[in-house]
PAPA-845650 format. One record per residue (C-alpha): residue in three letters; residue number from 1; y, z, x; chain. Coordinates in steps of 0.2 Angstrom, whole numbers. Each point is the difference from the previous one (the first is absolute). Layout:
# residues N
resn, resi, yy, zz, xx, chain
ALA, NUM, Y, Z, X, A
...
***
This chain:
# residues 278
resn, resi, yy, zz, xx, chain
MET, 1, 576, 619, 142, A
ASN, 2, 0, -18, 6, A
PRO, 3, -10, -4, 16, A
GLU, 4, 10, -4, 15, A
LEU, 5, -3, -11, 15, A
LEU, 6, 4, 11, 15, A
LEU, 7, -2, 2, 19, A
GLY, 8, -11, 14, 5, A
ASP, 9, 16, 9, 7, A
GLU, 10, 9, -3, -17, A
ALA, 11, -15, 7, -9, A
VAL, 12, 2, 16, 10, A
ALA, 13, 19, 1, -4, A
LEU, 14, -3, -3, -19, A
GLY, 15, -13, 13, 0, A
ALA, 16, 12, 12, 7, A
VAL, 17, 13, -4, -12, A
HIS, 18, -12, 2, -15, A
ALA, 19, -6, 17, 7, A
GLY, 20, 18, 7, -2, A
LEU, 21, 7, -4, 17, A
SER, 22, 18, 7, 3, A
ILE, 23, 4, -6, 18, A
ALA, 24, -9, -11, 13, A
PHE, 25, 4, -1, 18, A
SER, 26, -5, -13, 14, A
TYR, 27, 3, -8, 16, A
PRO, 28, -3, -19, 1, A
GLY, 29, -16, -6, 8, A
THR, 30, -13, -13, -5, A
PRO, 31, -11, 2, -9, A
ALA, 32, 8, 14, -9, A
SER, 33, 18, -7, -3, A
GLU, 34, -3, -8, -17, A
ILE, 35, -3, 17, -7, A
MET, 36, 18, 5, 2, A
GLU, 37, 7, -17, -3, A
TYR, 38, -9, 0, -17, A
LEU, 39, 6, 18, -4, A
ILE, 40, 18, -4, 4, A
ASN, 41, 0, -16, -11, A
LEU, 42, -8, 10, -14, A
SER, 43, 12, 14, 1, A
LYS, 44, 14, -12, -2, A
LYS, 45, -8, -7, -16, A
ASP, 46, -7, 15, -8, A
GLY, 47, 8, 15, 8, A
GLY, 48, -6, 17, -2, A
PHE, 49, -6, 3, 18, A
GLN, 50, 7, -4, 17, A
ALA, 51, -6, -9, 15, A
PHE, 52, 7, 1, 18, A
TRP, 53, -3, -7, 17, A
CYS, 54, 2, 13, 14, A
VAL, 55, 4, -1, 19, A
ASN, 56, -18, 3, 5, A
GLU, 57, -17, 6, -7, A
LYS, 58, 2, 18, 5, A
VAL, 59, 17, 1, -10, A
ALA, 60, -8, -9, -15, A
TYR, 61, -14, 13, 0, A
GLU, 62, 11, 15, 1, A
GLU, 63, 11, -7, -14, A
ALA, 64, -15, -2, -11, A
LEU, 65, -7, 18, 5, A
GLY, 66, 17, 7, -5, A
VAL, 67, -1, -9, -17, A
SER, 68, -17, 7, -2, A
PHE, 69, 6, 18, 2, A
THR, 70, 11, -2, -15, A
GLY, 71, -15, -4, -11, A
LYS, 72, 4, -19, -2, A
ARG, 73, -13, -13, 4, A
THR, 74, 3, -11, 16, A
MET, 75, -7, -13, 11, A
VAL, 76, 2, -5, 18, A
SER, 77, -7, -16, 6, A
MET, 78, -2, -8, 18, A
LYS, 79, -11, -10, 11, A
HIS, 80, -14, 8, 10, A
VAL, 81, 10, 1, 16, A
GLY, 82, 14, 8, -10, A
LEU, 83, -11, 14, -4, A
ASN, 84, 0, 5, 18, A
VAL, 85, 19, 2, -1, A
ALA, 86, -2, 11, -15, A
ALA, 87, -15, 10, 6, A
ASP, 88, 10, 16, 3, A
PRO, 89, 5, 3, -18, A
PHE, 90, -16, -9, -7, A
MET, 91, -11, 13, 9, A
ASN, 92, 11, 15, -5, A
SER, 93, 2, -6, -18, A
ALA, 94, -19, 4, -3, A
LEU, 95, 4, 18, 3, A
THR, 96, 16, 2, -10, A
ARG, 97, -7, 1, -18, A
ILE, 98, 10, -15, -6, A
ASN, 99, 7, 2, -17, A
GLY, 100, 2, -17, -9, A
GLY, 101, -13, -13, 4, A
LEU, 102, 2, -8, 17, A
VAL, 103, -8, -17, 4, A
VAL, 104, 0, -8, 17, A
VAL, 105, -5, -18, 1, A
ALA, 106, -6, -6, 17, A
ALA, 107, -2, -19, 1, A
ASP, 108, -12, -4, 14, A
ASP, 109, -1, -17, 9, A
PRO, 110, -18, -4, 5, A
GLY, 111, 0, -16, 10, A
MET, 112, 18, 4, 6, A
HIS, 113, 8, -14, -11, A
SER, 114, 17, 8, 3, A
SER, 115, -3, 15, 11, A
GLN, 116, -1, 5, 18, A
ASN, 117, -17, 9, -3, A
GLU, 118, -13, 5, -12, A
GLN, 119, -1, 17, -8, A
ASP, 120, -11, 8, -13, A
SER, 121, 11, 12, -10, A
ARG, 122, -15, 9, -8, A
TYR, 123, -1, 9, 17, A
TYR, 124, 17, 7, -4, A
ALA, 125, -5, 6, -17, A
ASN, 126, -16, 8, 7, A
PHE, 127, 10, 8, 14, A
ALA, 128, 12, 8, -13, A
ARG, 129, -14, 4, -11, A
ILE, 130, 8, -8, -16, A
PHE, 131, -7, -12, -13, A
CYS, 132, 1, -18, 2, A
PHE, 133, -3, -15, -11, A
GLU, 134, -5, -18, 6, A
PRO, 135, 2, -13, -13, A
SER, 136, -12, -15, 0, A
ASP, 137, 10, -11, -12, A
HIS, 138, 18, 0, -8, A
GLN, 139, -5, 9, -16, A
GLU, 140, -7, 14, 11, A
ALA, 141, 16, 0, 10, A
TYR, 142, 10, 3, -16, A
ASP, 143, -12, 13, -8, A
MET, 144, -3, 10, 16, A
THR, 145, 19, 2, 3, A
ARG, 146, 2, 7, -18, A
GLU, 147, -15, 12, 3, A
ALA, 148, 6, 5, 18, A
PHE, 149, 15, 9, -7, A
ASP, 150, -11, 11, -11, A
ILE, 151, -12, 4, 14, A
SER, 152, 15, 4, 11, A
GLU, 153, 7, 12, -12, A
LYS, 154, -17, 8, -4, A
TYR, 155, -4, 4, 18, A
ASN, 156, 18, 2, 6, A
ILE, 157, -3, -13, 14, A
PRO, 158, 7, -18, 4, A
VAL, 159, -12, -14, -5, A
MET, 160, -2, -16, 10, A
ILE, 161, -2, -17, -7, A
ARG, 162, -8, -11, 14, A
MET, 163, 5, -18, -2, A
VAL, 164, -5, -15, 11, A
THR, 165, 9, -17, 3, A
ARG, 166, -12, -11, -10, A
LEU, 167, 2, 11, -15, A
SER, 168, 19, 4, 2, A
HIS, 169, 4, -19, 1, A
SER, 170, -11, -8, -13, A
ARG, 171, 3, -1, -18, A
SER, 172, -11, 4, -15, A
ARG, 173, 2, 5, -18, A
ILE, 174, 1, 19, -5, A
LYS, 175, 1, 8, -16, A
PRO, 176, 13, 14, -1, A
GLN, 177, -1, 16, -9, A
PRO, 178, 14, 9, -10, A
LYS, 179, 14, 8, 11, A
ARG, 180, 0, 19, 1, A
GLU, 181, 16, 10, 0, A
GLN, 182, 7, 7, 16, A
ASN, 183, -3, 18, 5, A
GLU, 184, 13, 13, -4, A
LYS, 185, 10, 6, 15, A
LYS, 186, -7, 17, 6, A
ILE, 187, 11, 6, 15, A
GLY, 188, -7, 16, 6, A
GLN, 189, -5, 8, 17, A
ARG, 190, -17, 1, 8, A
ILE, 191, -3, 9, 16, A
GLU, 192, -13, -14, 5, A
TRP, 193, 14, -12, 2, A
THR, 194, 5, 8, 16, A
LEU, 195, -15, -2, 11, A
LEU, 196, 2, 15, 11, A
PRO, 197, -17, 4, 8, A
VAL, 198, -3, 15, -12, A
ASN, 199, 2, -13, -14, A
ALA, 200, -9, -14, 8, A
ARG, 201, -15, 9, 4, A
ARG, 202, -2, 6, -18, A
GLU, 203, 3, -17, -7, A
PHE, 204, -12, -8, 12, A
LYS, 205, -14, 11, -6, A
ARG, 206, 5, -5, -18, A
LEU, 207, -2, -18, 5, A
VAL, 208, -16, 2, 9, A
ASP, 209, -7, 10, -15, A
SER, 210, 5, -14, -12, A
GLN, 211, -11, -13, 9, A
PRO, 212, -16, 3, -10, A
GLU, 213, 10, -3, -16, A
LEU, 214, 8, -16, 7, A
ILE, 215, -17, -6, 5, A
ARG, 216, -6, 4, -18, A
THR, 217, 15, -10, -7, A
SER, 218, -5, -14, 11, A
ASN, 219, -18, 0, -5, A
ASP, 220, 5, 0, -18, A
SER, 221, 13, -14, 1, A
SER, 222, -3, -15, -11, A
TYR, 223, 6, -11, 15, A
ASN, 224, -16, 4, 10, A
ARG, 225, -14, -10, -7, A
LEU, 226, -19, 2, 5, A
SER, 227, -12, -14, -5, A
LEU, 228, -18, 4, 5, A
GLU, 229, -10, -16, 0, A
GLY, 230, -11, -6, 15, A
PRO, 231, -5, 9, 16, A
LYS, 232, 14, -7, 10, A
GLY, 233, 17, 9, -1, A
PHE, 234, 18, -4, 3, A
ILE, 235, 15, 11, 0, A
ALA, 236, 17, -9, -2, A
SER, 237, 18, 6, -2, A
GLY, 238, 16, -7, -6, A
ILE, 239, 2, -19, 0, A
GLY, 240, -16, -1, 11, A
TYR, 241, -10, 4, -16, A
ASN, 242, 6, -17, -7, A
TYR, 243, -5, -9, 16, A
LEU, 244, -17, 8, -1, A
LEU, 245, -2, -6, -18, A
GLU, 246, 6, -18, 4, A
ASN, 247, -13, -1, 14, A
LEU, 248, -14, 6, -10, A
GLN, 249, 2, -14, -13, A
ALA, 250, -9, -11, 13, A
HIS, 251, -15, 11, 0, A
GLU, 252, -13, 4, -12, A
MET, 253, -3, 18, 5, A
LYS, 254, 7, 14, -10, A
PRO, 255, 5, 14, 12, A
SER, 256, 5, 18, -4, A
ILE, 257, 19, 1, 2, A
LEU, 258, 12, 15, 1, A
LYS, 259, 18, -4, -2, A
ILE, 260, 11, 13, 7, A
SER, 261, 19, 0, -5, A
SER, 262, 5, 18, 2, A
TYR, 263, -1, 13, 14, A
PRO, 264, -6, 13, 5, A
LEU, 265, -16, -9, 1, A
PRO, 266, -10, 2, -16, A
GLU, 267, -15, 8, 9, A
MET, 268, -11, 2, -15, A
LEU, 269, 1, -19, -3, A
ILE, 270, -4, -4, 18, A
LYS, 271, -15, 11, -1, A
LYS, 272, -7, -8, -16, A
LEU, 273, 2, -17, 9, A
THR, 274, -9, 5, 16, A
ASP, 275, -14, 9, -10, A
HIS, 276, -3, -16, -9, A
VAL, 277, 0, -14, 13, A
ASN, 278, -9, -3, 16, A
***
């Protein structure tokens, strides 16, 4: 497939489509708006999937969760403050054993370029005990979105993609992968979809028990890279990893670097780094 020059938001959107997306939902808010804009325009050209604006982020999330219950792959996108609005269904969805892959994109705005505050959506991912990807470049934004749907279906949890303004609104070339077919519709009934306390307690235990496996998945992720060199060590995540590499070009030292791009935190890699450096 031919390379494409895309915004970071557009790379996420295309990654979802190529992962077999059926329907996407969103509420506008910079720096996330371009995800839905791109999906709507692409759906008019290529078809095969649907994309909708919703009246608010909570409704958008609930729409996506409903689609997931039918076995279809779905995505919901919003800016960081929008995740506050969607917090109720977001937190509960980690306990509902989602059916089709559900990916939630939270576009944070460090520096408040177009927002009333700063928030770090990774705290929400940790709070809900779900898996989270944090791309450092546009190719990772595309690749991680594709992979996020697989992890979501493997562990029956939503998976977060944490974007930031400087990645969402910059352009770079990405190499797409072949498009996969959409999931077949699987309409059934699961008692876990109704979070009465007797169900919620059982599902919360299941979620807690799955944490060691999520940590192992994070430790084994190819997006986390550990380079053991000198006795000085750095840990960098997301686009901050690029800033670190740019600044190191002016220095002759070769530090040890751990790039973290998935959560829960890859504890084994962190220990290897701390054991190596002083």
